[in-house]
N, C-alpha and C positions, 0 to 999 in steps of 0.2 A: 428601645427598651429591651431588646433581646439580649440574652446572657452571652451569646457568642461574641458580640461586639466588645464586651468587657473582659474577655479572657486576659489574664495578667501578661502572658507572653506577647500577645498581639498589642496590648496597650503599651508595653515597654518598647516593642519594635517601632510602633508608630511615633512615640516620643523621640526615640533616637534619631529617626529620619527627620522629624520636625526641628530638632535641635542642631542639625547640621545643614550645609548648603543643599537646597532642594528646589524643585519647581513642580507646580501642578501640571497635569496634562493640558488643561485649558490654557494656562499661561505660556506653555511651551509652543503654542501655535497650532496644535492639533485640533481638528474638528471631529466631533463625535456624531455619528449618523446611524440610522437604522432603516429597515425596510418594513413596509406593511404588507408585503406580498408573500403569499405562500400558495402555490397551486393546489387545488383540492385533490387532484390526481396527478402526482408527479410523473407517473408512468406514461402519461399522455405525451411527454416530451422525450427528446432524443437522448439515448445513452451511448451513442457512437462517436461522441466528441465532435459533433458538428454544431456550431453555434457558440454561445457564451456560457461558460461554466456557471451553474447555479449552486452556490455554496450553502450547505447546511452544517449542522454540528458534526455530522459524521466525517466531514472533510478536514476536521482539525484533529490531528493525531501527533501526540508527543511534541507539541510546539511547531509542527510543520504542516504544510498544506498537502493533503493527500487526495489527488485527483485519480479516481479509480473507476472500476467497472460499474459501480453504483452511483456515480456522479451524473446528475441530469444536466442537460445542455438546453438552454432556451434559444429559440430562433430570434434573430434581430427584430423581427416583426412584433414579437411579444414584448420586447423591451420598449419599442416605440409606442405601442398601444397602451402601455402601463407605466409611462414615465413618472406619474405622480405616486405610484405605489411601489415600484421596484427600485431599490437603491443599487446603483452601479459604482464599482470602485476599481482602482488601478493597481498595478504592481507597485510594491512599496508600502501600501496601506496594510493595516492590521485588522484582523477580525477576531472577536471575542464571543464565546458562547454565553448567552444571557442567563440560562437557567438549566434545571435538570441535573442529571448526574455529571454533565460536562461543564457545569458552572465555572466560569473563569478561564477555561482553556483558550489559548491564544495561538494564532498562526500568522505568519508573514506571507503576504501574497507575492509570489515570484513573478519573474518576467516571462514565464513560459507562455502565458496568454496575454493579449493586449488589454483585456478588461474582464471583470468578473461581475456577476450579479449575486445577491444574497437573499436569503429568506429572513423572515421576521425573528427567527430564533438567535440571530447573531447581531452584534453591534460592530460598526466600522469605526476605526480610528484613522482618519485621513491625515497623512503625514507630509503632504506637499509643502506646508508652510512652517515646518518645525524650526525652532531656533534653540540653541543651548544644549539640546539633546539630539542624538543621532537615532534614526529610526531603527537601526539594527540593535543599538544598545537598549532602546525602549522595549523592543520586542523581547530581547533576552532577559531584561529585568522583569517584565511582566510574567515571563515563563519561569523565572527563578523561584526557589522556595519562599523567599521573603516577599517577592512580588505577588505570588499566588495567594499567600496568606492574607496580605492586606487587600488584595483585590476581592477576595471572597468575603472579607470582613465588611466591606462596604455594601454588600448585597442587601437589598430590601428583604425583610423577613415576613412580610404580609403574605399569607397564603404560602405559596411555594417560593423559596428564595430566588431572587432574580436581580440581575444588574440593570441599572438604568443609565441613561446618558449623563445625568447629573452626577451619579456616583463615580462613573469613570472619569469625568472631567475634573473632579476634586482630588483624585488620587495623586499623591506626591511621589516624585521620582528623585532619588539621590543624585546629586550632580557629581560627576567625575571628570578628570581632565580631558580636554578635547583629544589629546594625543592617544589616550587610552581608548576613547570611543572610536577613533579612526583605526586603531589596531584591531578592534572587534569587527569593524566593517570589513577590513581586509580579509580576516579569517572567514567571515561569512561569504564574501564574494568568491573566495577560493573554493569553499565548500560547494557553492552553487555552480561554479564552473565544473567541478568534478562530477556533480550530478548530471550536468548537460553532456559531458563526455560519456558518462555511463549510459545515458538515454540514447545518445547517438550511436554508440557501439552496438547496443542491443538492436536498435532499429536497422542498422546496416546489416547485421547478421540475418534479420528477418527478410530484408530485401534481397540479399544474395540467395537465400534458400528459396524464396518464392520465385525469383527469376530463373534460377537454375532448374527448378522442377516445373516451371510453367504454372505455378499456382495462382499467379497474378492474372492469368488469362483464363483460368478455369471458371466456367459458368455452370451453375446448377439450376436445373429446371424443377419446378414443383407443380406437376400436373394435378388436376382435380382428382383423378383416379388413376390407379395403376394395378398391374396384375403380378402376382407372385406364383412361381411354380410349386406344385406340391412336393416335388423332390427337394427343393430348397428348404421347405418347411421341415421336411424329415431330417435333413442334414443339420440344420441350425437349431431344431427343436424350439422354434419361436413361432408364435401365431399372431403376434401383435403387428399391426400395419406399419408402425414406426420403423421396424427393423428392415422393411423392404422398400424404403423410399428410393426412387430412381437415382437421386443425387449420390447416394452411397456407392451404387454400382458404377456411376460415372467416374467417381474418384478412383475406384479400383482399376477400372479400364485405363484411366489416365496414367496411373502408376505403372501399368504393365509395360510401358515403353522405357522404363528405367530399371536398372538393377535393383531388386527388392527382395525382401524375405519376410516371413512371418516372425513375430517376436519370439515364439517358442524355439525357432531355429538359431537365434543369435544370443540367447540369454543363458546364464548359468544359475540364476536364482530369480524366482518370481513368486512372492508371497506377501501377505499382510504382516504388519507388526503385531505386537501384543499390548494389551492394556497395561500401562505402567503404574507403578506406585509412586505418585508424585511426592517429592520432598522439597520443602522450601530451601533448605540448606544442602541439597544434594550436590554431588560432585560430577555427575554424568548427565549430558544433555539428552533431552527427549524432544523429538520432532513429532508434533501432531498436525492435524490438517489445518489448524489456524496459522501455522507458521509457513505454509506454502503460499507464496505470493505470485502475482502476475508474471514476475520475471525471476526473482531469486527467493531463496529461503531467508526468513527473518532470523538470522543467527543470533542477534542480540536479544531477542525475545524468547528464546527457547526455555522450556520448562526443565526441571531437574529431577533426577532420581538418584538413588543410592548405588554404591558399587556392588552391594550384595544383590539387589534386584536386577541390576544390569548383568551380572555374571549368571544369574538364574534364567536369563532369557536370551540365549545365543541366537535363536531364530530371528530375533528382532534387531540384531546388531546391524548398524549402518557402516558401510565402508566408503572411503573416498571414491567419487565418481559413480556412486549408486544413483539411479533415478528414483525419486520419491513422487508417488502419484496419489492425488486426492481421490478417494474412492467412494465417499458417502456424502450426499447432500448437495449444497448449492453450487460448488465449484468443481463438480465431479470431472475428472480427467486432467485437471491442472497438474502440471509436471515441473518439478525443479530438479536440478542436479546438485548433489551434495559435494561441494568443493572445499572440504575441510578434512584434516586428518585427525580431528578430535574425536574420541570415542563418543558414540551416540546410539540411541535406539529409536525405533519407530513405534508409534502408537498403533492401535488396532484399526484405525480408519486411514492409515497411510500404507500404501503398497510399495514394497522394495523391489525394484527391478535392477538386477546386476547383469551387465552385458559381458559377453566374451571378449577377450583381447582383440585389438585391431579395429574397434569401433569407438569413435570419439563420443564420450557420454554427453558432453555439453551440446554437441551437434544434435544428438538424438533427443535430448530434452526439448530443443527448439522444434524438432519435427513433431513431437507430441503436442506442443503448444500451438502448432500451425493448423491449417485446415485439415491436414492429413490425420492428426490426432483427434481434433475436435469432431470431425465427421464420424470417425470410427467409434469414438466414445458415445456419441449420440445413437449410433447404430446398435452397439452391443450392450449399452446400459440396461439394467433391469430394475424392476420395482415400480409400483403404482403410487404409493404414498411417498416414498423417498427413493431417489435414484441410487443404485448401487452398481459398482464396477468391480467384478471379481477377477482374481488372477487368471482363471481360465478364459475369461473374455479378453483380457489384455494379451494373452498368448496368441489370440487369433488376429491381432492387428497386423496389417501389412505395412512395412516401413521401407522407404527408399534408402539404398546403400550407395551413395555417390562416391566419387573418387576420394581416396583417403586424404590427399592434400587439401581438397576442397572441404572435406569434413573438418579437418584441423583448422583451416582458416575461419570457418564459421564458429567452431568451438572456441577459438582464441578470442573472438569478439565477445562471446558470451562471458568468458572468464574476465576479460578486461572490464566489461560492464560491472561485474561484481566488485572487482578491485577498486574501481573509481567510486562506486556506491559506498563501500566501506571507508574509503579515504574521506569522502564527504562527511560521513557520520563522525569520524574521528576529529575532523576540523571543527565541526559544530560542538562536539563535547568539550573541546579545548576552549572555544569561545564562551560556552556556558560556565565552565569552571572559572574562567578569567573574570566574568561578570560577577559571580558570587563572591570571589575574593575581593574585588574592587568595592562591591557594596559593603561587605563586612568592614573593610578599612575606612570607607567613607562615613559610616554611621557610628564609628567608635567615639564615645563621648569622654 
């Protein structure tokens, strides 16, 4: 009886699909399942990627599965002890957000993990017995504008809108030729391969850096108590115990056996950006802290500002090979290198670090992301309510300056990782556009 169900455009779209060759998800052979399990305290579980990924709504981003720092992992023992309440799924299955602001968002489970577990906020579409439709086509259709519109139309409106197993099972999928579905599959698999190459390149860069600097053998001790010299307190002007943890001194002592320098000795610019004036139809990119990722900047998601605002803020201009550092909040110290020649500016919570010639910026970004940068971020960060990292603190970082050829080799792997990541996104966008065109052609009456 809800009005949304009878919107003229949705009624028309539904009729067009029903009047052309189609199949319901139930009759296609897919099985719909869900979980009754949601740990009361997710933080009790592992966040270091040991165990089975526990998927929540947050892991569904732009049609893709996003396993990140906030993804919980459940031990195998938890799965065994809760077999009746925890739903486990496999690569190739789909997950769909049941309700809330993410209602209808869908992701395809990749082969990066052997299996996944899910919370009760998502539904599983098991694709092992599909016939007539391809799992990749089904995923992209559900992610397309028309698929999303009809998926949300089926939601129950009692209380908070939510999807049910029955509503998903009844959803009708336009049928397109097998050859077109196979072409979509090829594009997706090529995109997934590019993602794996990207991930492997970045991982190799990390391994080379850690091995060369001996970071993989570095052990940090956390004694119950420790002593700081008054002279150190005078020099640092810090009285908090956090700043004097022995592990920080152990790192600096470890780095003393390698050529190294303080950041202030190797940079030409070190300052925060400025608060931008955001414009929806602006022509210049703005990088804020949300765009700094675990590995690379989210170039496709950048905000925009106008040419006039950009010209008025030369101090915040970003140049190619600048290091951009997250300086306020949850991911303080996260560092990405700007690998684009497009004009852009940094927001006031992003620090711009420009290195002098002769130092590979991509290599240095990885140094900041490693234990070298993480430890020193923890040591020099300030603030009680919200952590802050100021340019003067970054200037005090000690960073290793290894052989230039080795720097270049590590930096090239970071750059290759970004190229392959962008190639994957391009292939997926091609596949999405192809699906939308095929759907439009299939439902023409």
